[in-house]
N, C-alpha and C positions, 0 to 999 in steps of 0.2 A: 655443651659449646656457644660461648654467646656469638650474636649475631646483630648487625647494625639495622636500622629501621631507616629510610629518612623521609620527613613526613612534615609538612608546616613548616616548610625554612628550617628546620633543625634535623639533626642524628643524636640517637640514642643509642646506647648498646645494651642489650638484653641478655640475661641469661638462663631464661627459660621463655617457652611459647606464652605471645603476647595477644591479644585480644582487640581488635582494632577499635571494636567500640571503646576503650581503655584509654586510645590515644586522641580521641576526639575532646575537644573543649568542653568541658561538664557544663551542660543543660543547653549545647547545641545540637538543634533538632533540625536547622536547614539542610543538613549533610544525612544524605539521604542513603548514600552505599561507597564503595568506592573502586579506584580501581589500585593492583597489589601487582607492579611488575606488569602492567598495563593489563589483567588481569582482573574480569568485573568481579568484584565479591561483594556480600552482606557485609556490615556492619558487627557480625557476631562471627565472623570468620578469624582463625588462630593466626598469626605468624610467626613463624620459627626458622627462618632465614635470613641471611641478607633481603634487604625487600627495598622497596620504592613505593611508599602510597600515595595515590592521589583522593584526596576525597571529593566526592559530585555533590552537587545542589540539583532540585528539581527546572535549572535551568541546561541541565546538563539531559542530553537522549535518553542515556542507557538509565539515568537514576530517574527521569522524568516515565521511564515506560514502567519500572519499579514501582513508583507512586501509584501510578492508575492502575495496576493489577492487583495491588494490594486497597486498593480501595474498593475495584471490585470482588473482592473478595470479602470485604467488610460487609457489602450490600447484597451479597448470595447468604453470608451467613445471617445477617439480620431478616431475609426473607425465608429462612428455614425456623430461626426461633419466631416469628410471630406467626407465617404460613406453612406449618409444617407440611401440611397438604399440596402445599403447589409446586407445580416445578416450575423452573424460567431459564429461558436462556439469555445469554447474550451475544448480541451480533452488531456490527459496527453501521453507525448510521451517519445523517449529516451533521456540517458542523464541527465535525470532530469527535464526535459522541461515542458514546456506548447505547445501545439499546438494547431495555430489558424488556422481555418477551414473555410473557406469561403462555405457558404451554398445555395448560387445563384446557377443556374444551368448555366454550362460553365462557369465559371469566376475563375479564375485563378489569384494569388497573382504575382504581377511582382515586379521587383526592383526599379521601379520608385513608385509603390505602397507602397514598404516598405521603402523608404524614406521618404514618404511623413508623412506614420503613427510615425514611428521614430522621425520626427522632430518635428509632431505637438504631440506626448507624452511628449517629452522634453519642449515645449512651456509650455504645461498646469504644468509640476512639476517646471518649473519657475517662473510662474504667483501664486503660492503658496497657490491655492487656498484652503479654507478649504473644510474638509469632514465632513457633517453634519448629524448628525442621525435623520431621523424620525419615529415618531410613527404613524401608521394608523390602524384604524378599517378594516378588510378583504375586505369589500362592496369599501372603499374609495382606498385600495391598487389595486384593480380591476381595478376601474377605470382608476388609473394614469399608471397602465402596459399599459392599452389598450392604452391610449393617447401617449405615448412614445415608441409605436409598439415592448413593449415588452409582446406577446402575451404568449410564449412558459411559463412563469413564471404564469400567468395564470391556468394554470392547474395543476401545482405544490401547489398553494396556496391552493385547494381544500382539501389536504391532510395534511397541517398543522395543527395541533389541536389545537393551541390559538387563541384567537378571533382578536391579535393583530398583525399586521406585520411592521418590520422594514424596513427601505429603506434610502439610503445615497444619499445626495444631494449634487452634487460638479458642482458651476457656471451654475446652470438651468439643469445640467443633471441626473437623475434619476437613479438607479442601486440596487442591495442588490445581494452580493455573498456569501452570508449566511457566513459571517466572520468578523469579528470587523475590525477595519481600523485604520490608524496613524490621528495625528488632520488635519492635512494640505497635499498638493501634495508636498511640498516641502521638506518631510522626503524624499521621493525617490531619493537615490543618483546612485546608478548604475543598471542597467539592460541591457540586451543583446535582439537583435531583428535583424534575421537571416533571408532570404528565404529559404523555405522550400517546395520546388513546390510539391503537388499543395496550400500551405498555408505557415506559418511562426511560425519558432520556436523562445518564449518567455523566456527567461532565468534571473535569480533569485539568489542573494545570498542564499546560503545554509547553516544552523547551524551547520551540518556536515563537513563541509567545512570552519570552523572556521569565517563565515561572507562574503565567498570570493564565486564569479558566478566560478560553476566548469568548467574544460575546456570542449568545444561541444566535446563528440567522436560518433558519428555516429556506428548505432547498427542494421546493414542490419536484421539481423535474427530476434532482438526483434522487429524490427520495423515492417516486416513481419505481425510475432504475432500480433499486435497490430491491425494491418489492417485487418486482418482475423477478429480478435474479431468485428472489429467495424461493419465490412460489417453482418458476420453472424446476429450480434445484431439487426441492420437494417432489414436483413432480415426478419425477426422472432415478429418483433417486442420487442425488449426486450431492445432497447438501452437509453431506460430513464426509469426511477422511475415509472412515472404514468403510461407507459406502463405496465410494470412491473405490476403494482396493477391491472391494465385493465385484463389484461389475467387470473388474481383469478378469477373475477368476471365475464367475461366474456365465458371464453374458461373452467374455473374450476381448479381446484386445480390438478387434478390426469393429466390433457391435460397435463398442463402447466410443470410439475415435468418430464414429459415424454419424456417432446420436449427437454427439456436441456439434460436430460439424454442420450439422442440419439444422442448428436454431441459428448459427451464424447466417447460414445460405437464407432460412428465413427471415431473416432482420435484412436482408441485404432484396429482397425481393420485394418486401413492404416498402423499402427505400425507395429501390426504382419505380414504383408503381406509384407513390407519392410524387415526384421528379415529374415520372412522363405525363403525368395528369397534372401539371400546372405550366403552364405555354410563359408562364411571367418570369420564372427561373432562368437566369444567365448566367449566374455564379455560385459555386459549391464552394464551400468552405469550411473544411477539415484541420481540427484542430484537436491536442487532448494532451497530457502529459509525458514525462518520457515513459518511452519503452511497452505504448499503448499499441504498437501496429498500425502505426498510422501510412507508411508507406505503402504495404501489402494491401490496407483497406483502401486507398485512394486508388489504387490500380483495380482491386474489385468491383469499384464503384463504375470505372470507367468502365470494364468490364459489361458489369449487369447492365448498364447505359445503352451499350452497345447492342445489346441482344434486345433492346426496345425501340430502335432507327433510330438511336439520336448518336453523335459522333462528338464525342467529350473531348477537349483539348486540357493537358496538364500544362499549368506554369508552376516554376519554383520559385518562391518566395526568397529562396536563398540566391537568387541571381540580383537582388534587389538590395545586398547590404553595400553599406557604406565601403570606401576604403580605410586602412585598419588605422591612418592616423584621424581620419574623422569623427571614428566610432567611439563613444561614448566612454568611460571610464569606471572600473568597478570600485570598490572599494582598496582594492589592495595595487590599485595604480595600473593593471591588462587590461585591454579592451573586452569590452564585456557584449558579448556577442549576442546574451540572451537577452536584451534592450532590446524594445521596440524602436526604439532610438538609433540604434546600429543596422536601422532601414530607413533606404529611402522612400518615407512613407508618400511624398509627394507625386514622385515618379509612379510608384505604384497606382496611384489613387488614377491619372490621367491616362496610363496606359491601359487600365481596367475600361476607364470610361469609353474611351477612344475604342479599342475591342470590340464593347457590346453596341457600341453607335454604327458598328460596321466597318470603320476606317482601316486602312492597313497600318502596324505597328512594330518598329526596329525595338525588337525587344531588347533587355541587357542579359549578359551571361557572366554571371562571375571566376575570377580565375584565382581560383586560391594558391595557386603556385606565384602570381605576380601582386597578389593580395588586392585586386581590385578591377572594377568590369571593365568587360569587353564588346563590342557588339556582338549580337547574338539573333536567331532566328528571327526572317521577318514572317509576319502573321498577319492572317484577318480572319477574322469568323462571321460565321451569319446563322440565320435563324436554325436551331436545331443542334446547335456547337455549343453546350455551355460550356463553360470554364472551369477546372476544377483548380483550385491552390491549397495548398495542404502546409502547415506550420505551427508554431505555438502563438503564432499572433494573428491566422487565420479567424477569427471570430472577434477579434479587436475593431471595433466600428471605424476606428482611425484610420485601416488601412483602407477600407472600403468606404471612405465618407462621402464619395460623390456619387455611389451606387444607390438608387431608390430600396428602401428593407424589403418591398416584393419581388426584386426580382436576383432577391439575396437567399439562399439556402443555406443556413449554418448547423453543422454535424459536428459533436462532444465526441471525442472516441475513449475509452478507458476501460480498463479490464473492472469492472464490480463483481468482487467476489463476495458471496455469501457462503463462504464456508466452513462448517465449524470440526475442531480435533475433538471436541464434545459439547455439551450444554456451554460451558462457564469460559470456553475459547475460541474466539472467531478468527480464522487465519486473517492476515494483515496483506491489504492490496499495496500498500507499499511498499512491502517485504517481497510480493510476489513480481512487481516491477522493475524491483533491483534486482534480482533474481533473473531476470527476464535479458537485464542491462548487462549483468555479470556474464552469461551465457554468450551474448550479441556481441559485446565487446571482445572477451577472448578469441570468440571464433574468427571475426573478421578484421579484428586489431592489432589482436596478440597480445591485447590488455591485462594485467592480472586483475584479480579480482582485490587485492589492495588498491590497484590505480582505480579501479573502478568506486568502489567502497569509498577513496578518497575523496573525489570529486562528487559525489553522491549529495552530500548538503549544500553544496553551491548550486546544485540542480534541482533539491528541494525548495529552495528560495527562490529560484525565480518560477518555479510552477506557482509557489503563491501569490508573488508578486502580480504574475501575468496570463495564467490560464484559469486558475480557478471560480476565477469572477467571473469569467464569460459563459458557463456552463448556463446558469438557468436563463440565457438568452437565446440556446439553441433551439432548433426546428425538430432537433432528430436527435435521441442520443445510443450508440450504439457499445454496446457491453461486448467488450473483444474478448472479455474471456473465456476461455476454455477449462472446463472443470479436468480435463486429463493432464492437462500441462504441467502440471509438478511431478506426475509419475515419469514424465517423457524429460522432464529438463533436471531429474534428481541424479541421472548420471552424467550429465555436464556439469553441473554448478558442484557436487561434492566433492569431486578433486581439486576444484578451483578453491574451493573454499578451506579444505582441509590445508592446503598449500600455507595457508596464512600461518606464521608459528605463532606459539603464547605472548612471546615478546614484543608482539607485533602491536602497535596501538589500533588497528582495524581489527582485531582479535575478537572481541565482543561483540562485535556484528556478526562476524563468523560464525561465531560457536552460536550464537544466535538462531540465527538460518538453518544451521545443519540440525540442531535441536527438531523444528519446525521439518526439516526434511525428512528425517529418517522414519517418518510415520507413512510416508508414502512408500508404496509399492515401484518398484522397477518396471517401465512399462515401456517396448523396444518400439522405434519410430520408424520404422519402416514402411508404416503404414498411414503416416499422417500424409495427407494430401500436400501436393507442390504448390496448391496457391493458398493452404492454411495461410493462416497468420502466426503458425508457431514457427514457418520455415523460415520466419524473418529473424528468429533468435539463434534455431539449431542451424541453419542452413538448409540446400537443397530448393530456394525457391525457386519457384517457373519465372517471378520477377526479377530475379538478378542480374543487375548489369551484367 
């Protein structure tokens, strides 16, 4: 039977199946992948029914992820060719980059090694080797993994629910990075590989940077947090999905939950001690990206300080919103409530200054039904009563410009996951936060997965614009990641994601998240403490209004 394919503003009728690559204008390698009836597909995919094909370039998020995965594949392939005796692990690092860590004891990357790997990667790219996808039964895949020295993938294989396993072959080299790939290595045009002792930093173009490689900006504070997260996860055997699942089966759910919560408690204790022993601190500023657990964390900081004899007071930055008619507009002409200009910066500054000077202040309260501020509580604070403020702009100095720096204590909170499925596939922290938000939005707002996924790009733009640049100025970074959380969230998130239909424009994101979740074992949540950050998302928090 004939079928019609719509693509590039045209329609064509075909009598037999056609490869997507044959529909791409000859010589065009800016196109990385495509959506066929809204499903993400490789360019080597065959169409054999009525279809609408949308081509994607590096400026599209899905295409940029495929491009990044392909570059990683080539980097690992180059190492395997040049240094077959070395094992490397890919992890996420500063400045939206990938860190290539050498696992062999006492082996560090050198300039000579970096130059050799970069040259080999370019050689592979110039050769334009096809990236061929193969499908194997689990037993066959296990034999192949063992043969080519990818034993770390054998462990993860046990948790794959499907009977088939996909691998990619490139000039005799086999690997699978849990991602689709470009048709051949010649599609890769740009990457950067730099020495970052003891390993290397690999950068690729980003969709949020309009397909450009962002300038590398070192972030010592963030980097230190990632290193601490990696060391701790490795110390307690929670740095891979397999080890996390083993904790559930060997140690038991209760022990593993308490192990993870104990780390949060320890960080809170450390934080409380710092604040308690610094009499200059009058304002505690808490900020972080979406779904970091800011609300629960602010409450736990308050309790921690109370246990030390302090009397902290919480003030919401939301009460300082301008009325809707005064709010700045976004690119669509709608009120931009994520902009710092949506807040009454001058009033907030003056109120905070008056409070720490011991004056009585009439605080505002924003009435969201009326869309404007109304009179709130009257407040006066004294010594030993630090003010806790929490919000996406809390670390922005414009909000507290009248307050001397020594009287402010800045805390950045975010989940900094250093968990791998295997040596070559690090779990995305951004995807982890999206899963948190999916579950929370459904639990407390009745929002579908599609609604949350649909607004996520806007949330991310706000984070890049207003939040991340404030991290390096923080006095304390709180890692809100709980290694057990994806096991708990799986039962909440999976049905929401499975409800996204294949014809939905949001299906590729749902599919990607499901591919990650399937490797985690389910964990019952009745033993999750009521004051846990996890409760902010799954419900049952003792801090709920």
